[in-house]
TORGU-218242 format. One record per residue: residue number from 1; x, y, z of N, C-alpha, C in turn. Coordinates in steps of 0.05 Angstrom, whole numbers, plus 5000, padded with zeros to 4 digits. Example, Ala and Ser with C-alpha at 12.3 -4.5 7.8 and 13.67 -1.06 7.14 Angstrom:
residues 2
R; seq; n_X; n_Y; n_Z; ca_X; ca_Y; ca_Z; c_X; c_Y; c_Z
R; 1; 5264; 4886; 5156; 5246; 4910; 5156; 5264; 4934; 5156
R; 2; 5257; 4955; 5142; 5273; 4979; 5143; 5258; 5001; 5157
end
This chain:
residues 238
R; seq; n_X; n_Y; n_Z; ca_X; ca_Y; ca_Z; c_X; c_Y; c_Z
R; 1; 8259; 1064; 2579; 8276; 1058; 2601; 8295; 1034; 2594
R; 2; 8321; 1037; 2598; 8340; 1017; 2590; 8339; 0993; 2610
R; 3; 8345; 0970; 2600; 8345; 0946; 2616; 8369; 0946; 2635
R; 4; 8364; 0939; 2661; 8386; 0937; 2680; 8402; 0911; 2674
R; 5; 8428; 0913; 2677; 8444; 0889; 2674; 8440; 0871; 2698
R; 6; 8439; 0845; 2693; 8434; 0825; 2714; 8459; 0810; 2721
R; 7; 8465; 0808; 2747; 8488; 0794; 2757; 8480; 0771; 2774
R; 8; 8490; 0747; 2768; 8485; 0724; 2784; 8508; 0720; 2804
R; 9; 8501; 0719; 2830; 8521; 0715; 2851; 8519; 0686; 2861
R; 10; 8541; 0671; 2858; 8542; 0644; 2868; 8562; 0644; 2891
R; 11; 8551; 0645; 2915; 8567; 0649; 2939; 8553; 0635; 2963
R; 12; 8567; 0618; 2978; 8554; 0603; 2999; 8553; 0618; 3026
R; 13; 8571; 0638; 3030; 8571; 0652; 3055; 8549; 0673; 3055
R; 14; 8529; 0670; 3072; 8506; 0687; 3071; 8513; 0717; 3075
R; 15; 8531; 0723; 3093; 8537; 0751; 3098; 8550; 0764; 3074
R; 16; 8568; 0750; 3060; 8580; 0761; 3036; 8560; 0763; 3014
R; 17; 8543; 0742; 3011; 8523; 0742; 2989; 8503; 0765; 2993
R; 18; 8494; 0769; 3017; 8475; 0791; 3023; 8488; 0818; 3018
R; 19; 8513; 0820; 3026; 8527; 0845; 3022; 8531; 0852; 2993
R; 20; 8537; 0831; 2977; 8541; 0835; 2948; 8515; 0843; 2935
R; 21; 8493; 0831; 2943; 8467; 0838; 2932; 8461; 0868; 2938
R; 22; 8465; 0876; 2963; 8459; 0904; 2970; 8477; 0923; 2954
R; 23; 8502; 0917; 2952; 8521; 0935; 2937; 8513; 0937; 2908
R; 24; 8507; 0914; 2896; 8501; 0914; 2867; 8475; 0928; 2861
R; 25; 8455; 0923; 2878; 8429; 0937; 2874; 8433; 0967; 2877
R; 26; 8450; 0975; 2897; 8455; 1004; 2901; 8468; 1016; 2876
R; 27; 8485; 1000; 2862; 8498; 1011; 2838; 8482; 1007; 2813
R; 28; 8457; 0999; 2815; 8439; 0998; 2792; 8437; 0972; 2778
R; 29; 8446; 0950; 2790; 8444; 0924; 2776; 8420; 0908; 2788
R; 30; 8409; 0891; 2771; 8391; 0870; 2780; 8408; 0847; 2789
R; 31; 8398; 0831; 2808; 8414; 0809; 2818; 8398; 0783; 2821
R; 32; 8412; 0761; 2820; 8401; 0735; 2826; 8423; 0721; 2842
R; 33; 8417; 0701; 2857; 8438; 0688; 2873; 8432; 0659; 2877
R; 34; 8454; 0645; 2884; 8452; 0616; 2892; 8473; 0612; 2914
R; 35; 8466; 0593; 2931; 8484; 0588; 2955; 8500; 0562; 2952
R; 36; 8498; 0548; 2929; 8514; 0524; 2925; 8520; 0521; 2895
R; 37; 8539; 0504; 2890; 8548; 0502; 2862; 8528; 0490; 2843
R; 38; 8513; 0470; 2852; 8494; 0457; 2834; 8471; 0476; 2826
R; 39; 8460; 0491; 2846; 8439; 0510; 2840; 8450; 0533; 2823
R; 40; 8475; 0541; 2829; 8487; 0563; 2814; 8491; 0556; 2785
R; 41; 8500; 0531; 2780; 8504; 0522; 2752; 8477; 0521; 2738
R; 42; 8457; 0511; 2751; 8430; 0510; 2738; 8421; 0537; 2730
R; 43; 8425; 0557; 2747; 8416; 0585; 2741; 8434; 0597; 2719
R; 44; 8460; 0591; 2721; 8479; 0602; 2702; 8473; 0593; 2673
R; 45; 8465; 0568; 2670; 8460; 0557; 2644; 8434; 0567; 2631
R; 46; 8418; 0583; 2645; 8394; 0594; 2633; 8401; 0616; 2613
R; 47; 8426; 0627; 2615; 8434; 0648; 2597; 8421; 0675; 2602
R; 48; 8410; 0678; 2626; 8395; 0703; 2632; 8412; 0725; 2646
R; 49; 8437; 0719; 2650; 8454; 0737; 2666; 8476; 0750; 2650
R; 50; 8480; 0775; 2654; 8501; 0790; 2639; 8529; 0784; 2650
R; 51; 8530; 0776; 2676; 8556; 0770; 2688; 8551; 0751; 2712
R; 52; 8571; 0734; 2717; 8569; 0716; 2740; 8592; 0721; 2759
R; 53; 8586; 0726; 2784; 8606; 0727; 2805; 8606; 0700; 2818
R; 54; 8628; 0686; 2816; 8630; 0658; 2823; 8651; 0652; 2844
R; 55; 8642; 0644; 2868; 8660; 0637; 2889; 8673; 0610; 2883
R; 56; 8697; 0606; 2892; 8710; 0580; 2887; 8701; 0559; 2907
R; 57; 8701; 0565; 2933; 8695; 0546; 2953; 8665; 0544; 2957
R; 58; 8652; 0525; 2945; 8623; 0522; 2945; 8616; 0493; 2953
R; 59; 8593; 0489; 2967; 8583; 0462; 2973; 8571; 0450; 2948
R; 60; 8572; 0424; 2946; 8560; 0410; 2924; 8578; 0407; 2900
R; 61; 8585; 0430; 2888; 8602; 0431; 2865; 8619; 0456; 2868
R; 62; 8645; 0454; 2868; 8662; 0477; 2872; 8662; 0496; 2848
R; 63; 8672; 0520; 2852; 8671; 0540; 2831; 8687; 0533; 2806
R; 64; 8708; 0517; 2809; 8723; 0509; 2786; 8705; 0491; 2768
R; 65; 8691; 0472; 2780; 8674; 0454; 2764; 8651; 0470; 2752
R; 66; 8640; 0489; 2767; 8618; 0505; 2756; 8628; 0521; 2732
R; 67; 8651; 0534; 2735; 8662; 0550; 2713; 8667; 0533; 2688
R; 68; 8678; 0509; 2692; 8684; 0491; 2670; 8659; 0484; 2655
R; 69; 8637; 0478; 2670; 8612; 0470; 2657; 8599; 0494; 2642
R; 70; 8601; 0517; 2654; 8590; 0541; 2640; 8605; 0545; 2614
R; 71; 8632; 0543; 2614; 8647; 0547; 2590; 8642; 0527; 2568
R; 72; 8635; 0503; 2576; 8628; 0482; 2556; 8602; 0490; 2541
R; 73; 8585; 0504; 2556; 8559; 0511; 2544; 8560; 0539; 2530
R; 74; 8577; 0557; 2541; 8577; 0584; 2531; 8605; 0596; 2534
R; 75; 8618; 0600; 2511; 8646; 0611; 2512; 8647; 0641; 2515
R; 76; 8623; 0654; 2516; 8623; 0683; 2518; 8612; 0694; 2544
R; 77; 8601; 0678; 2561; 8589; 0687; 2586; 8611; 0699; 2604
R; 78; 8608; 0725; 2611; 8628; 0737; 2629; 8627; 0725; 2657
R; 79; 8651; 0718; 2667; 8653; 0706; 2694; 8676; 0720; 2709
R; 80; 8670; 0728; 2733; 8691; 0738; 2752; 8691; 0719; 2776
R; 81; 8714; 0707; 2782; 8716; 0689; 2804; 8723; 0704; 2830
R; 82; 8709; 0696; 2851; 8715; 0707; 2878; 8729; 0685; 2894
R; 83; 8752; 0692; 2905; 8767; 0671; 2919; 8781; 0681; 2944
R; 84; 8780; 0664; 2964; 8795; 0670; 2989; 8823; 0659; 2985
R; 85; 8826; 0642; 2965; 8853; 0632; 2959; 8868; 0651; 2941
R; 86; 8892; 0658; 2949; 8906; 0679; 2934; 8932; 0669; 2922
R; 87; 8937; 0642; 2924; 8962; 0632; 2912; 8959; 0632; 2881
R; 88; 8983; 0633; 2869; 8983; 0633; 2839; 8969; 0609; 2827
R; 89; 8973; 0586; 2840; 8961; 0562; 2828; 8930; 0563; 2828
R; 90; 8919; 0574; 2849; 8889; 0576; 2850; 8879; 0596; 2830
R; 91; 8893; 0619; 2827; 8885; 0639; 2808; 8888; 0628; 2780
R; 92; 8910; 0615; 2775; 8916; 0604; 2748; 8894; 0584; 2740
R; 93; 8887; 0566; 2759; 8867; 0546; 2753; 8840; 0558; 2745
R; 94; 8832; 0579; 2760; 8806; 0592; 2753; 8807; 0605; 2726
R; 95; 8828; 0619; 2719; 8830; 0632; 2693; 8833; 0612; 2671
R; 96; 8848; 0590; 2676; 8851; 0570; 2656; 8825; 0556; 2648
R; 97; 8807; 0555; 2668; 8781; 0543; 2663; 8761; 0561; 2648
R; 98; 8770; 0587; 2645; 8753; 0605; 2628; 8743; 0629; 2642
R; 99; 8750; 0634; 2667; 8741; 0659; 2680; 8754; 0683; 2666
R; 100; 8739; 0705; 2665; 8750; 0729; 2652; 8769; 0744; 2670
R; 101; 8764; 0743; 2696; 8780; 0757; 2716; 8775; 0745; 2743
R; 102; 8790; 0754; 2763; 8787; 0744; 2790; 8789; 0767; 2810
R; 103; 8777; 0764; 2833; 8780; 0783; 2855; 8785; 0767; 2880
R; 104; 8807; 0773; 2894; 8814; 0758; 2918; 8801; 0771; 2942
R; 105; 8790; 0754; 2960; 8778; 0763; 2985; 8801; 0768; 3005
R; 106; 8799; 0787; 3023; 8778; 0808; 3023; 8783; 0829; 3002
R; 107; 8762; 0838; 2989; 8764; 0858; 2968; 8750; 0884; 2976
R; 108; 8758; 0905; 2964; 8744; 0931; 2969; 8720; 0932; 2950
R; 109; 8699; 0944; 2959; 8675; 0946; 2943; 8681; 0963; 2918
R; 110; 8697; 0984; 2921; 8704; 1001; 2898; 8718; 0986; 2877
R; 111; 8738; 0969; 2885; 8753; 0954; 2865; 8735; 0933; 2851
R; 112; 8718; 0920; 2866; 8700; 0900; 2855; 8682; 0913; 2834
R; 113; 8670; 0936; 2840; 8652; 0950; 2822; 8667; 0958; 2797
R; 114; 8692; 0967; 2800; 8708; 0975; 2776; 8713; 0951; 2758
R; 115; 8718; 0928; 2770; 8723; 0905; 2753; 8697; 0895; 2740
R; 116; 8675; 0896; 2754; 8649; 0888; 2742; 8643; 0907; 2719
R; 117; 8646; 0933; 2723; 8640; 0952; 2702; 8657; 0947; 2677
R; 118; 8683; 0941; 2682; 8702; 0937; 2660; 8695; 0912; 2644
R; 119; 8689; 0890; 2658; 8682; 0865; 2644; 8656; 0868; 2629
R; 120; 8637; 0881; 2641; 8611; 0885; 2627; 8614; 0903; 2603
R; 121; 8631; 0923; 2606; 8635; 0942; 2583; 8647; 0928; 2559
R; 122; 8663; 0908; 2564; 8677; 0894; 2542; 8663; 0868; 2534
R; 123; 8644; 0858; 2550; 8632; 0832; 2545; 8618; 0830; 2518
R; 124; 8626; 0810; 2503; 8613; 0805; 2477; 8620; 0826; 2456
R; 125; 8639; 0844; 2462; 8645; 0865; 2443; 8674; 0863; 2435
R; 126; 8679; 0869; 2410; 8707; 0871; 2401; 8709; 0894; 2382
R; 127; 8728; 0912; 2387; 8732; 0935; 2369; 8749; 0927; 2345
R; 128; 8758; 0902; 2345; 8775; 0893; 2323; 8757; 0878; 2303
R; 129; 8762; 0883; 2277; 8746; 0870; 2256; 8749; 0840; 2257
R; 130; 8727; 0826; 2252; 8729; 0797; 2251; 8742; 0788; 2225
R; 131; 8761; 0770; 2227; 8774; 0760; 2204; 8789; 0734; 2211
R; 132; 8802; 0722; 2190; 8818; 0698; 2194; 8846; 0706; 2201
R; 133; 8858; 0692; 2220; 8886; 0696; 2227; 8900; 0670; 2221
R; 134; 8923; 0671; 2206; 8938; 0647; 2200; 8966; 0649; 2211
R; 135; 8974; 0628; 2224; 9000; 0627; 2236; 9016; 0603; 2226
R; 136; 9041; 0608; 2219; 9058; 0586; 2209; 9055; 0582; 2179
R; 137; 9070; 0563; 2168; 9071; 0558; 2140; 9047; 0541; 2131
R; 138; 9032; 0551; 2111; 9009; 0536; 2101; 9019; 0509; 2090
R; 139; 9002; 0489; 2093; 9009; 0462; 2083; 9024; 0446; 2104
R; 140; 9034; 0459; 2125; 9048; 0444; 2146; 9029; 0435; 2167
R; 141; 9035; 0414; 2181; 9018; 0404; 2202; 9015; 0423; 2225
R; 142; 9034; 0441; 2228; 9033; 0461; 2250; 9019; 0487; 2242
R; 143; 9010; 0488; 2217; 8996; 0512; 2207; 8970; 0516; 2223
R; 144; 8965; 0541; 2232; 8941; 0547; 2248; 8924; 0567; 2233
R; 145; 8898; 0560; 2230; 8879; 0578; 2217; 8858; 0585; 2237
R; 146; 8857; 0611; 2245; 8839; 0619; 2267; 8815; 0634; 2255
R; 147; 8791; 0625; 2263; 8766; 0637; 2254; 8754; 0653; 2277
R; 148; 8757; 0679; 2276; 8749; 0695; 2299; 8718; 0695; 2303
R; 149; 8704; 0692; 2281; 8674; 0693; 2283; 8664; 0669; 2299
R; 150; 8676; 0646; 2296; 8667; 0622; 2309; 8683; 0614; 2334
R; 151; 8701; 0632; 2342; 8718; 0627; 2366; 8732; 0600; 2365
R; 152; 8743; 0594; 2341; 8755; 0568; 2337; 8779; 0570; 2319
R; 153; 8794; 0548; 2317; 8817; 0547; 2299; 8822; 0518; 2292
R; 154; 8837; 0514; 2271; 8847; 0487; 2264; 8878; 0488; 2264
R; 155; 8890; 0468; 2276; 8919; 0465; 2276; 8924; 0437; 2265
R; 156; 8930; 0436; 2239; 8931; 0410; 2225; 8903; 0398; 2225
R; 157; 8899; 0375; 2237; 8873; 0362; 2239; 8859; 0368; 2266
R; 158; 8873; 0382; 2283; 8863; 0387; 2310; 8845; 0412; 2310
R; 159; 8823; 0411; 2324; 8805; 0434; 2327; 8810; 0447; 2354
R; 160; 8812; 0473; 2355; 8817; 0488; 2379; 8794; 0507; 2384
R; 161; 8786; 0510; 2409; 8765; 0529; 2416; 8776; 0551; 2435
R; 162; 8766; 0575; 2432; 8774; 0597; 2448; 8750; 0610; 2463
R; 163; 8756; 0623; 2485; 8735; 0640; 2497; 8735; 0667; 2482
R; 164; 8714; 0682; 2487; 8713; 0709; 2475; 8737; 0726; 2483
R; 165; 8744; 0724; 2508; 8767; 0740; 2518; 8793; 0733; 2504
R; 166; 8797; 0707; 2501; 8821; 0698; 2487; 8822; 0707; 2458
R; 167; 8799; 0706; 2445; 8797; 0715; 2417; 8802; 0745; 2415
R; 168; 8791; 0760; 2433; 8795; 0789; 2433; 8825; 0796; 2435
R; 169; 8840; 0780; 2451; 8869; 0785; 2454; 8882; 0779; 2427
R; 170; 8876; 0756; 2415; 8888; 0749; 2389; 8882; 0770; 2368
R; 171; 8857; 0779; 2367; 8849; 0799; 2347; 8864; 0825; 2350
R; 172; 8866; 0833; 2376; 8880; 0859; 2381; 8909; 0857; 2373
R; 173; 8922; 0835; 2381; 8950; 0831; 2374; 8954; 0828; 2344
R; 174; 8935; 0815; 2330; 8937; 0811; 2301; 8935; 0837; 2286
R; 175; 8921; 0856; 2298; 8918; 0882; 2285; 8938; 0903; 2294
R; 176; 8958; 0894; 2310; 8979; 0911; 2319; 9006; 0896; 2318
R; 177; 9010; 0882; 2296; 9033; 0865; 2293; 9059; 0881; 2289
R; 178; 9056; 0906; 2283; 9080; 0922; 2278; 9096; 0930; 2303
R; 179; 9085; 0923; 2326; 9098; 0931; 2351; 9090; 0912; 2374
R; 180; 9106; 0910; 2395; 9097; 0896; 2419; 9074; 0911; 2432
R; 181; 9055; 0897; 2443; 9033; 0910; 2457; 9037; 0907; 2487
R; 182; 9039; 0929; 2501; 9044; 0927; 2530; 9021; 0914; 2545
R; 183; 9028; 0902; 2567; 9008; 0889; 2584; 8986; 0909; 2593
R; 184; 8994; 0933; 2601; 8974; 0953; 2610; 8955; 0961; 2587
R; 185; 8965; 0960; 2562; 8947; 0967; 2540; 8926; 0945; 2536
R; 186; 8934; 0920; 2540; 8915; 0898; 2538; 8894; 0900; 2560
R; 187; 8903; 0907; 2584; 8883; 0910; 2606; 8863; 0932; 2599
R; 188; 8873; 0953; 2586; 8855; 0976; 2578; 8837; 0968; 2555
R; 189; 8848; 0957; 2534; 8833; 0952; 2510; 8815; 0927; 2511
R; 190; 8825; 0906; 2525; 8811; 0881; 2525; 8793; 0877; 2549
R; 191; 8804; 0886; 2573; 8788; 0883; 2597; 8773; 0909; 2604
R; 192; 8781; 0931; 2592; 8766; 0956; 2596; 8775; 0971; 2621
R; 193; 8798; 0964; 2633; 8807; 0978; 2657; 8819; 1005; 2649
R; 194; 8813; 1026; 2665; 8824; 1052; 2659; 8854; 1052; 2660
R; 195; 8867; 1068; 2643; 8896; 1068; 2641; 8909; 1077; 2667
R; 196; 8896; 1094; 2682; 8908; 1104; 2707; 8901; 1087; 2731
R; 197; 8887; 1065; 2727; 8879; 1048; 2749; 8902; 1030; 2757
R; 198; 8911; 1033; 2782; 8933; 1016; 2792; 8921; 0989; 2801
R; 199; 8925; 0969; 2784; 8912; 0944; 2788; 8933; 0922; 2789
R; 200; 8933; 0907; 2811; 8951; 0885; 2814; 8936; 0859; 2805
R; 201; 8943; 0850; 2781; 8930; 0826; 2771; 8948; 0811; 2751
R; 202; 8945; 0785; 2751; 8961; 0768; 2733; 8943; 0759; 2710
R; 203; 8920; 0771; 2707; 8900; 0762; 2687; 8912; 0761; 2659
R; 204; 8926; 0781; 2650; 8937; 0782; 2623; 8957; 0759; 2619
R; 205; 8976; 0757; 2639; 8997; 0737; 2636; 8986; 0708; 2635
R; 206; 8965; 0703; 2651; 8954; 0676; 2651; 8938; 0671; 2626
R; 207; 8924; 0690; 2616; 8910; 0687; 2590; 8929; 0682; 2567
R; 208; 8952; 0696; 2567; 8972; 0692; 2546; 8984; 0664; 2549
R; 209; 8990; 0655; 2573; 9000; 0628; 2577; 8980; 0607; 2567
R; 210; 8955; 0612; 2572; 8934; 0593; 2563; 8933; 0593; 2532
R; 211; 8934; 0616; 2520; 8934; 0617; 2491; 8958; 0602; 2479
R; 212; 8981; 0605; 2491; 9005; 0591; 2481; 9002; 0561; 2482
R; 213; 8989; 0551; 2502; 8984; 0522; 2504; 8966; 0513; 2481
R; 214; 8950; 0531; 2471; 8931; 0523; 2449; 8944; 0526; 2422
R; 215; 8960; 0547; 2417; 8969; 0552; 2390; 8999; 0545; 2385
R; 216; 9014; 0541; 2406; 9043; 0535; 2402; 9048; 0505; 2402
R; 217; 9069; 0497; 2387; 9078; 0470; 2389; 9092; 0465; 2416
R; 218; 9106; 0485; 2425; 9120; 0484; 2450; 9115; 0510; 2465
R; 219; 9096; 0509; 2484; 9088; 0533; 2498; 9111; 0546; 2513
R; 220; 9131; 0530; 2521; 9154; 0541; 2536; 9173; 0556; 2517
R; 221; 9171; 0551; 2492; 9188; 0565; 2472; 9171; 0574; 2449
R; 222; 9154; 0594; 2454; 9135; 0603; 2434; 9148; 0616; 2409
R; 223; 9135; 0611; 2386; 9144; 0624; 2362; 9123; 0642; 2349
R; 224; 9098; 0639; 2358; 9076; 0655; 2348; 9069; 0678; 2367
R; 225; 9065; 0672; 2392; 9057; 0693; 2412; 9081; 0696; 2430
R; 226; 9097; 0716; 2424; 9123; 0719; 2438; 9122; 0743; 2458
R; 227; 9140; 0741; 2477; 9144; 0763; 2496; 9168; 0779; 2488
R; 228; 9164; 0805; 2485; 9187; 0823; 2480; 9194; 0836; 2507
R; 229; 9216; 0828; 2518; 9223; 0835; 2545; 9222; 0866; 2549
R; 230; 9207; 0873; 2570; 9205; 0902; 2576; 9186; 0918; 2559
R; 231; 9174; 0904; 2538; 9157; 0919; 2520; 9129; 0908; 2517
R; 232; 9125; 0881; 2520; 9098; 0870; 2518; 9098; 0845; 2502
R; 233; 9074; 0840; 2490; 9070; 0815; 2474; 9066; 0822; 2445
R; 234; 9075; 0803; 2428; 9072; 0807; 2399; 9064; 0781; 2386
R; 235; 9045; 0783; 2367; 9036; 0760; 2352; 9050; 0760; 2325
R; 236; 9065; 0739; 2319; 9080; 0737; 2294; 9063; 0724; 2273
R; 237; 9051; 0741; 2256; 9033; 0731; 2235; 9048; 0731; 2209
R; 238; 9048; 0709; 2194; 9063; 0707; 2169; 9048; 0723; 2147
end
C-alpha cells in the first residue's frame, strides 16, 4: 500500500481549516493542521509534510514570517500560500519569500486541488539534467556559476541561494536556449499545470523577477534572463 501524501494546513479560521481537512481527506491526503503561526512553523520544521498550505493572516506570526523561516531551513519544501489579500504587492511578497504558488480566497475546491496536485507532482523533481550553468564572461566580477545540485551560485565573491522552483526554471531555460520559452510552457513543465487549464496567475512572472534580482547586475535591464516580447523568456548562456 502506497504512502498517502501529507499536507500541513496552517490556517486560523476554524471553518476554513475544518473544510480544508475534510476536502483533502476526501481526495486521499493525510492532513495535519495548526491554528497560529508559531505552532505552524514548529510543525513545518519537522520535515514530515509533503506540502504546506499557509494562510497569510495568522495570529502570533504571520504567514510571510512563517514562509521565510521555512525557506531558511528547507529550500525544497513545497508551499502554497492562501490569502484573502489579492493585491499584486501581497502576492509578490509571498512568492518572493519562497512560496511555490498562491491561491486567493475565496477559491474553488476544484482549483485548489488542481494546484495541490500540480505542485506535489513537481515537488523535488526535475526532468532537466543536473549540471553547471555559467553566465557572463569568466574571470569577470559579474561572472555567475550556478550549481544546480546544491541550489546555489557564485557571482564574483557573492554566494547566491535558490529555491528548488527557481532552479527548475533556470535548468529548463538553460536546456532550451535555442528559443524563447512561453509562460504557459513553464506553468506546464515547472508547476505541472495542464496545458488546457485556464489559470489566472502571476506565479511565473514573479519568480522570473525574483531570479533577475539574484543573477542580474541590473534587474530592470536584464542581460541573462530576458523577455522576448510576445514569445516568452530566454536564458542567454555563453
